C-alpha positions in Angstrom: 104.1 70.2 -51.3 101.0 68.8 -51.7 102.5 65.4 -49.8 103.4 67.2 -46.9 100.3 69.1 -47.0 98.1 65.6 -46.8 100.1 63.8 -44.2 99.6 67.6 -41.9 95.8 67.1 -42.6 96.6 63.3 -41.7 97.7 64.0 -38.1 95.5 66.9 -37.5 92.9 64.3 -38.2 94.4 61.2 -36.3 95.0 63.4 -33.4 90.8 65.0 -33.1 88.1 63.9 -32.0 85.4 62.6 -34.2 81.9 63.1 -34.0 80.5 59.3 -33.9 78.1 58.4 -37.1 74.6 58.3 -35.3 73.6 53.9 -33.6 72.1 52.6 -36.9 72.5 48.9 -38.3 75.2 48.3 -41.1 73.9 48.1 -45.0 75.0 45.1 -47.0 75.8 46.8 -49.9 76.3 44.8 -52.9 75.9 45.0 -57.4 72.4 45.3 -58.6 70.5 42.1 -58.4 66.7 41.4 -59.9 64.2 43.9 -58.7 61.1 41.7 -58.1 57.6 42.6 -60.3 54.8 43.8 -59.0 51.8 41.5 -58.4 48.0 42.5 -58.4 46.6 45.1 -55.7 49.0 45.7 -52.6 49.9 49.4 -50.9 50.0 52.5 -51.3 52.4 54.9 -49.8 51.0 57.7 -48.1 53.4 59.8 -49.1 52.1 62.6 -46.9 53.1 61.4 -43.3 55.5 59.1 -44.8 58.8 60.2 -44.0 62.7 59.5 -44.8 64.9 61.3 -42.8 69.0 61.4 -43.0 72.0 62.5 -40.8 75.2 63.4 -41.8 77.9 63.7 -39.9 81.5 65.8 -39.6 84.3 65.9 -37.8 83.4 68.5 -35.9 79.3 68.0 -35.8 76.5 66.7 -37.7 73.3 67.8 -39.4 70.1 66.2 -40.1 67.1 66.9 -42.8 64.3 65.0 -45.0 63.3 63.5 -48.1 60.0 63.2 -49.7 58.6 60.2 -50.9 56.4 60.9 -54.4 55.5 57.6 -55.2 55.2 54.2 -53.5 53.7 51.3 -53.6 54.4 47.7 -52.2 52.9 44.1 -53.7 52.3 40.4 -51.5 52.9 36.8 -52.2 50.3 34.7 -50.9 49.1 37.7 -48.1 53.4 38.1 -47.5 55.7 41.4 -48.3 57.1 40.5 -51.6 57.4 43.9 -53.6 57.5 47.3 -53.6 59.1 50.2 -55.7 59.7 54.0 -54.4 60.5 56.9 -56.0 61.9 59.9 -54.2 62.5 63.4 -54.6 65.7 64.3 -53.9 65.2 68.1 -54.9 63.1 68.2 -52.0 66.3 67.5 -49.6 66.1 69.6 -46.7 67.8 70.7 -43.0 66.0 71.1 -39.9 69.1 71.8 -37.4 70.5 74.9 -38.9 69.6 78.6 -38.9 68.0 80.0 -42.4 71.5 81.6 -43.4 73.6 78.5 -42.8 70.6 76.0 -43.6 70.8 77.8 -47.3 74.5 76.3 -47.1 74.4 73.3 -46.2 71.0 72.5 -48.5 72.9 74.4 -51.7 76.7 71.8 -50.1 74.0 68.4 -50.7 71.8 68.8 -54.0 75.7 69.8 -56.0 77.6 68.0 -57.8 80.0 66.8 -55.5 76.6 64.9 -53.8 73.3 64.1 -54.8 73.8 66.3 -57.8 69.7 67.8 -58.1 70.6 69.5 -61.7 71.1 66.3 -62.8 69.8 63.5 -60.3 66.6 65.1 -59.0 65.1 61.7 -58.0 66.1 59.0 -56.7 64.8 55.1 -56.6 64.9 52.1 -54.0 63.3 48.3 -55.6 63.2 45.8 -53.3 64.6 42.4 -54.8 64.4 40.2 -51.6 62.1 39.8 -48.8 63.2 37.6 -45.7 61.8 36.5 -42.3 64.4 38.6 -39.3 66.0 35.4 -37.7 67.6 37.2 -34.5 69.6 34.1 -33.7 71.3 34.6 -36.9 71.7 38.7 -37.9 71.8 41.0 -35.1 69.9 44.6 -35.2 70.1 47.9 -33.5 66.7 48.4 -34.6 64.4 47.0 -31.9 61.7 44.5 -32.6 62.9 44.1 -36.3 60.8 41.8 -38.2 62.2 41.2 -41.9 65.1 41.4 -43.9 65.3 43.6 -46.9 67.6 43.6 -50.1 66.8 46.6 -52.2 68.5 48.5 -55.7 69.5 52.0 -54.0 69.7 54.3 -57.1 71.0 57.4 -56.4 72.6 60.0 -58.6 72.7 57.5 -61.1 74.5 54.6 -59.3 72.3 51.2 -57.8 73.5 49.1 -55.2 72.1 46.5 -53.3 70.9 47.7 -49.6 70.5 44.8 -47.4 69.5 45.6 -43.7 66.9 44.7 -40.6 63.6 46.6 -40.8 60.3 46.2 -38.9 57.2 46.0 -40.7 53.2 46.3 -39.8 50.3 45.0 -41.8 46.8 44.2 -41.7 44.0 44.1 -44.0 43.9 48.2 -44.6 47.7 49.0 -43.9 51.5 48.7 -43.6 54.2 50.5 -41.7 58.2 50.2 -42.1 60.7 51.5 -39.9 64.4 51.1 -40.6 67.3 52.6 -39.0 70.5 52.2 -41.2 74.1 53.0 -42.7 75.1 53.3 -46.3 78.7 54.5 -47.9 77.9 57.8 -50.1 81.5 57.2 -51.8 79.6 54.4 -53.4 77.4 56.3 -54.8 80.0 58.7 -55.9 79.4 61.7 -52.9 82.5 62.7 -52.9 83.3 66.3 -51.6 86.1 68.0 -53.8 86.7 64.9 -54.9 87.8 61.3 -53.3 90.9 62.1 -52.6 90.6 64.9 -51.7 91.6 65.9 -48.0 88.6 68.2 -47.0 85.8 65.0 -47.5 88.3 63.4 -44.6 86.3 65.5 -42.7 82.8 64.3 -43.2 82.0 60.7 -42.4 81.4 58.0 -44.8 78.5 57.2 -43.4 74.9 58.6 -44.2 72.3 57.3 -42.0 69.2 56.5 -43.3 65.9 56.6 -40.7 62.4 55.2 -43.2 59.3 55.4 -41.5 57.2 54.4 -44.0 53.3 54.1 -44.2 50.9 52.1 -46.7 47.3 52.2 -47.5 45.7 48.8 -48.8 44.7 49.5 -52.6 41.4 48.0 -53.9 42.0 47.6 -58.1 44.6 50.4 -58.1 42.9 52.4 -55.3 43.9 52.9 -51.7 40.6 52.9 -49.2 40.7 56.9 -48.5 40.5 57.6 -53.0 37.0 54.9 -52.7 35.8 57.0 -50.0 36.5 60.2 -51.7 35.3 58.5 -55.3 31.8 57.1 -53.5 31.7 60.5 -51.6 31.8 62.9 -55.0 29.4 61.0 -57.4 26.6 60.4 -54.1 26.9 64.3 -53.4 27.4 66.0 -56.6 
């Protein structure tokens, strides 16, 4: 009976038009690699305006939401981007395209043990392992104006994998901005709805689209310029 039901689901899936995942760069995923050690002042992520947007796709539609970065540091070596560490608050996961009742339902599902398991793993982490200049003659990217290829260790749900993707980075003496738009395979981090081989999981695309828009401010001995201005103001007028 179980074999029959599985075959029936496969037949239905093959005969149904799936909603395609967003057009984005596919990551190259490999085993964990050694992260680059942070050295000296660099940039501190502005967590108030930096954004992580996720898009998940299923057989009859897609959903979109956000995640918050709660801490992030970016390091330089010889005035070039070399290192970075970011902490993401997975409990902040939310949906932005559904009415309240459906919104609550999908957020509860995504925070459950089937997916992000926020009760057990409330944070995710990303640590740079390599930064390369993007070469359009060798690599292709959907991201317009890609400047670098980033490799880093992504830890989700207690699983760490190294991911490699193109990014567009702009940097000056005061600020750094970074954009990326890529897809990871959620199952590599143990995210499977009702189990890895459950037919209900087949209705959900394995592709999880991640869009990054990060802004970081230059640090001076551990403080960014806005923090230094605040300290100076308090010292001067109090």
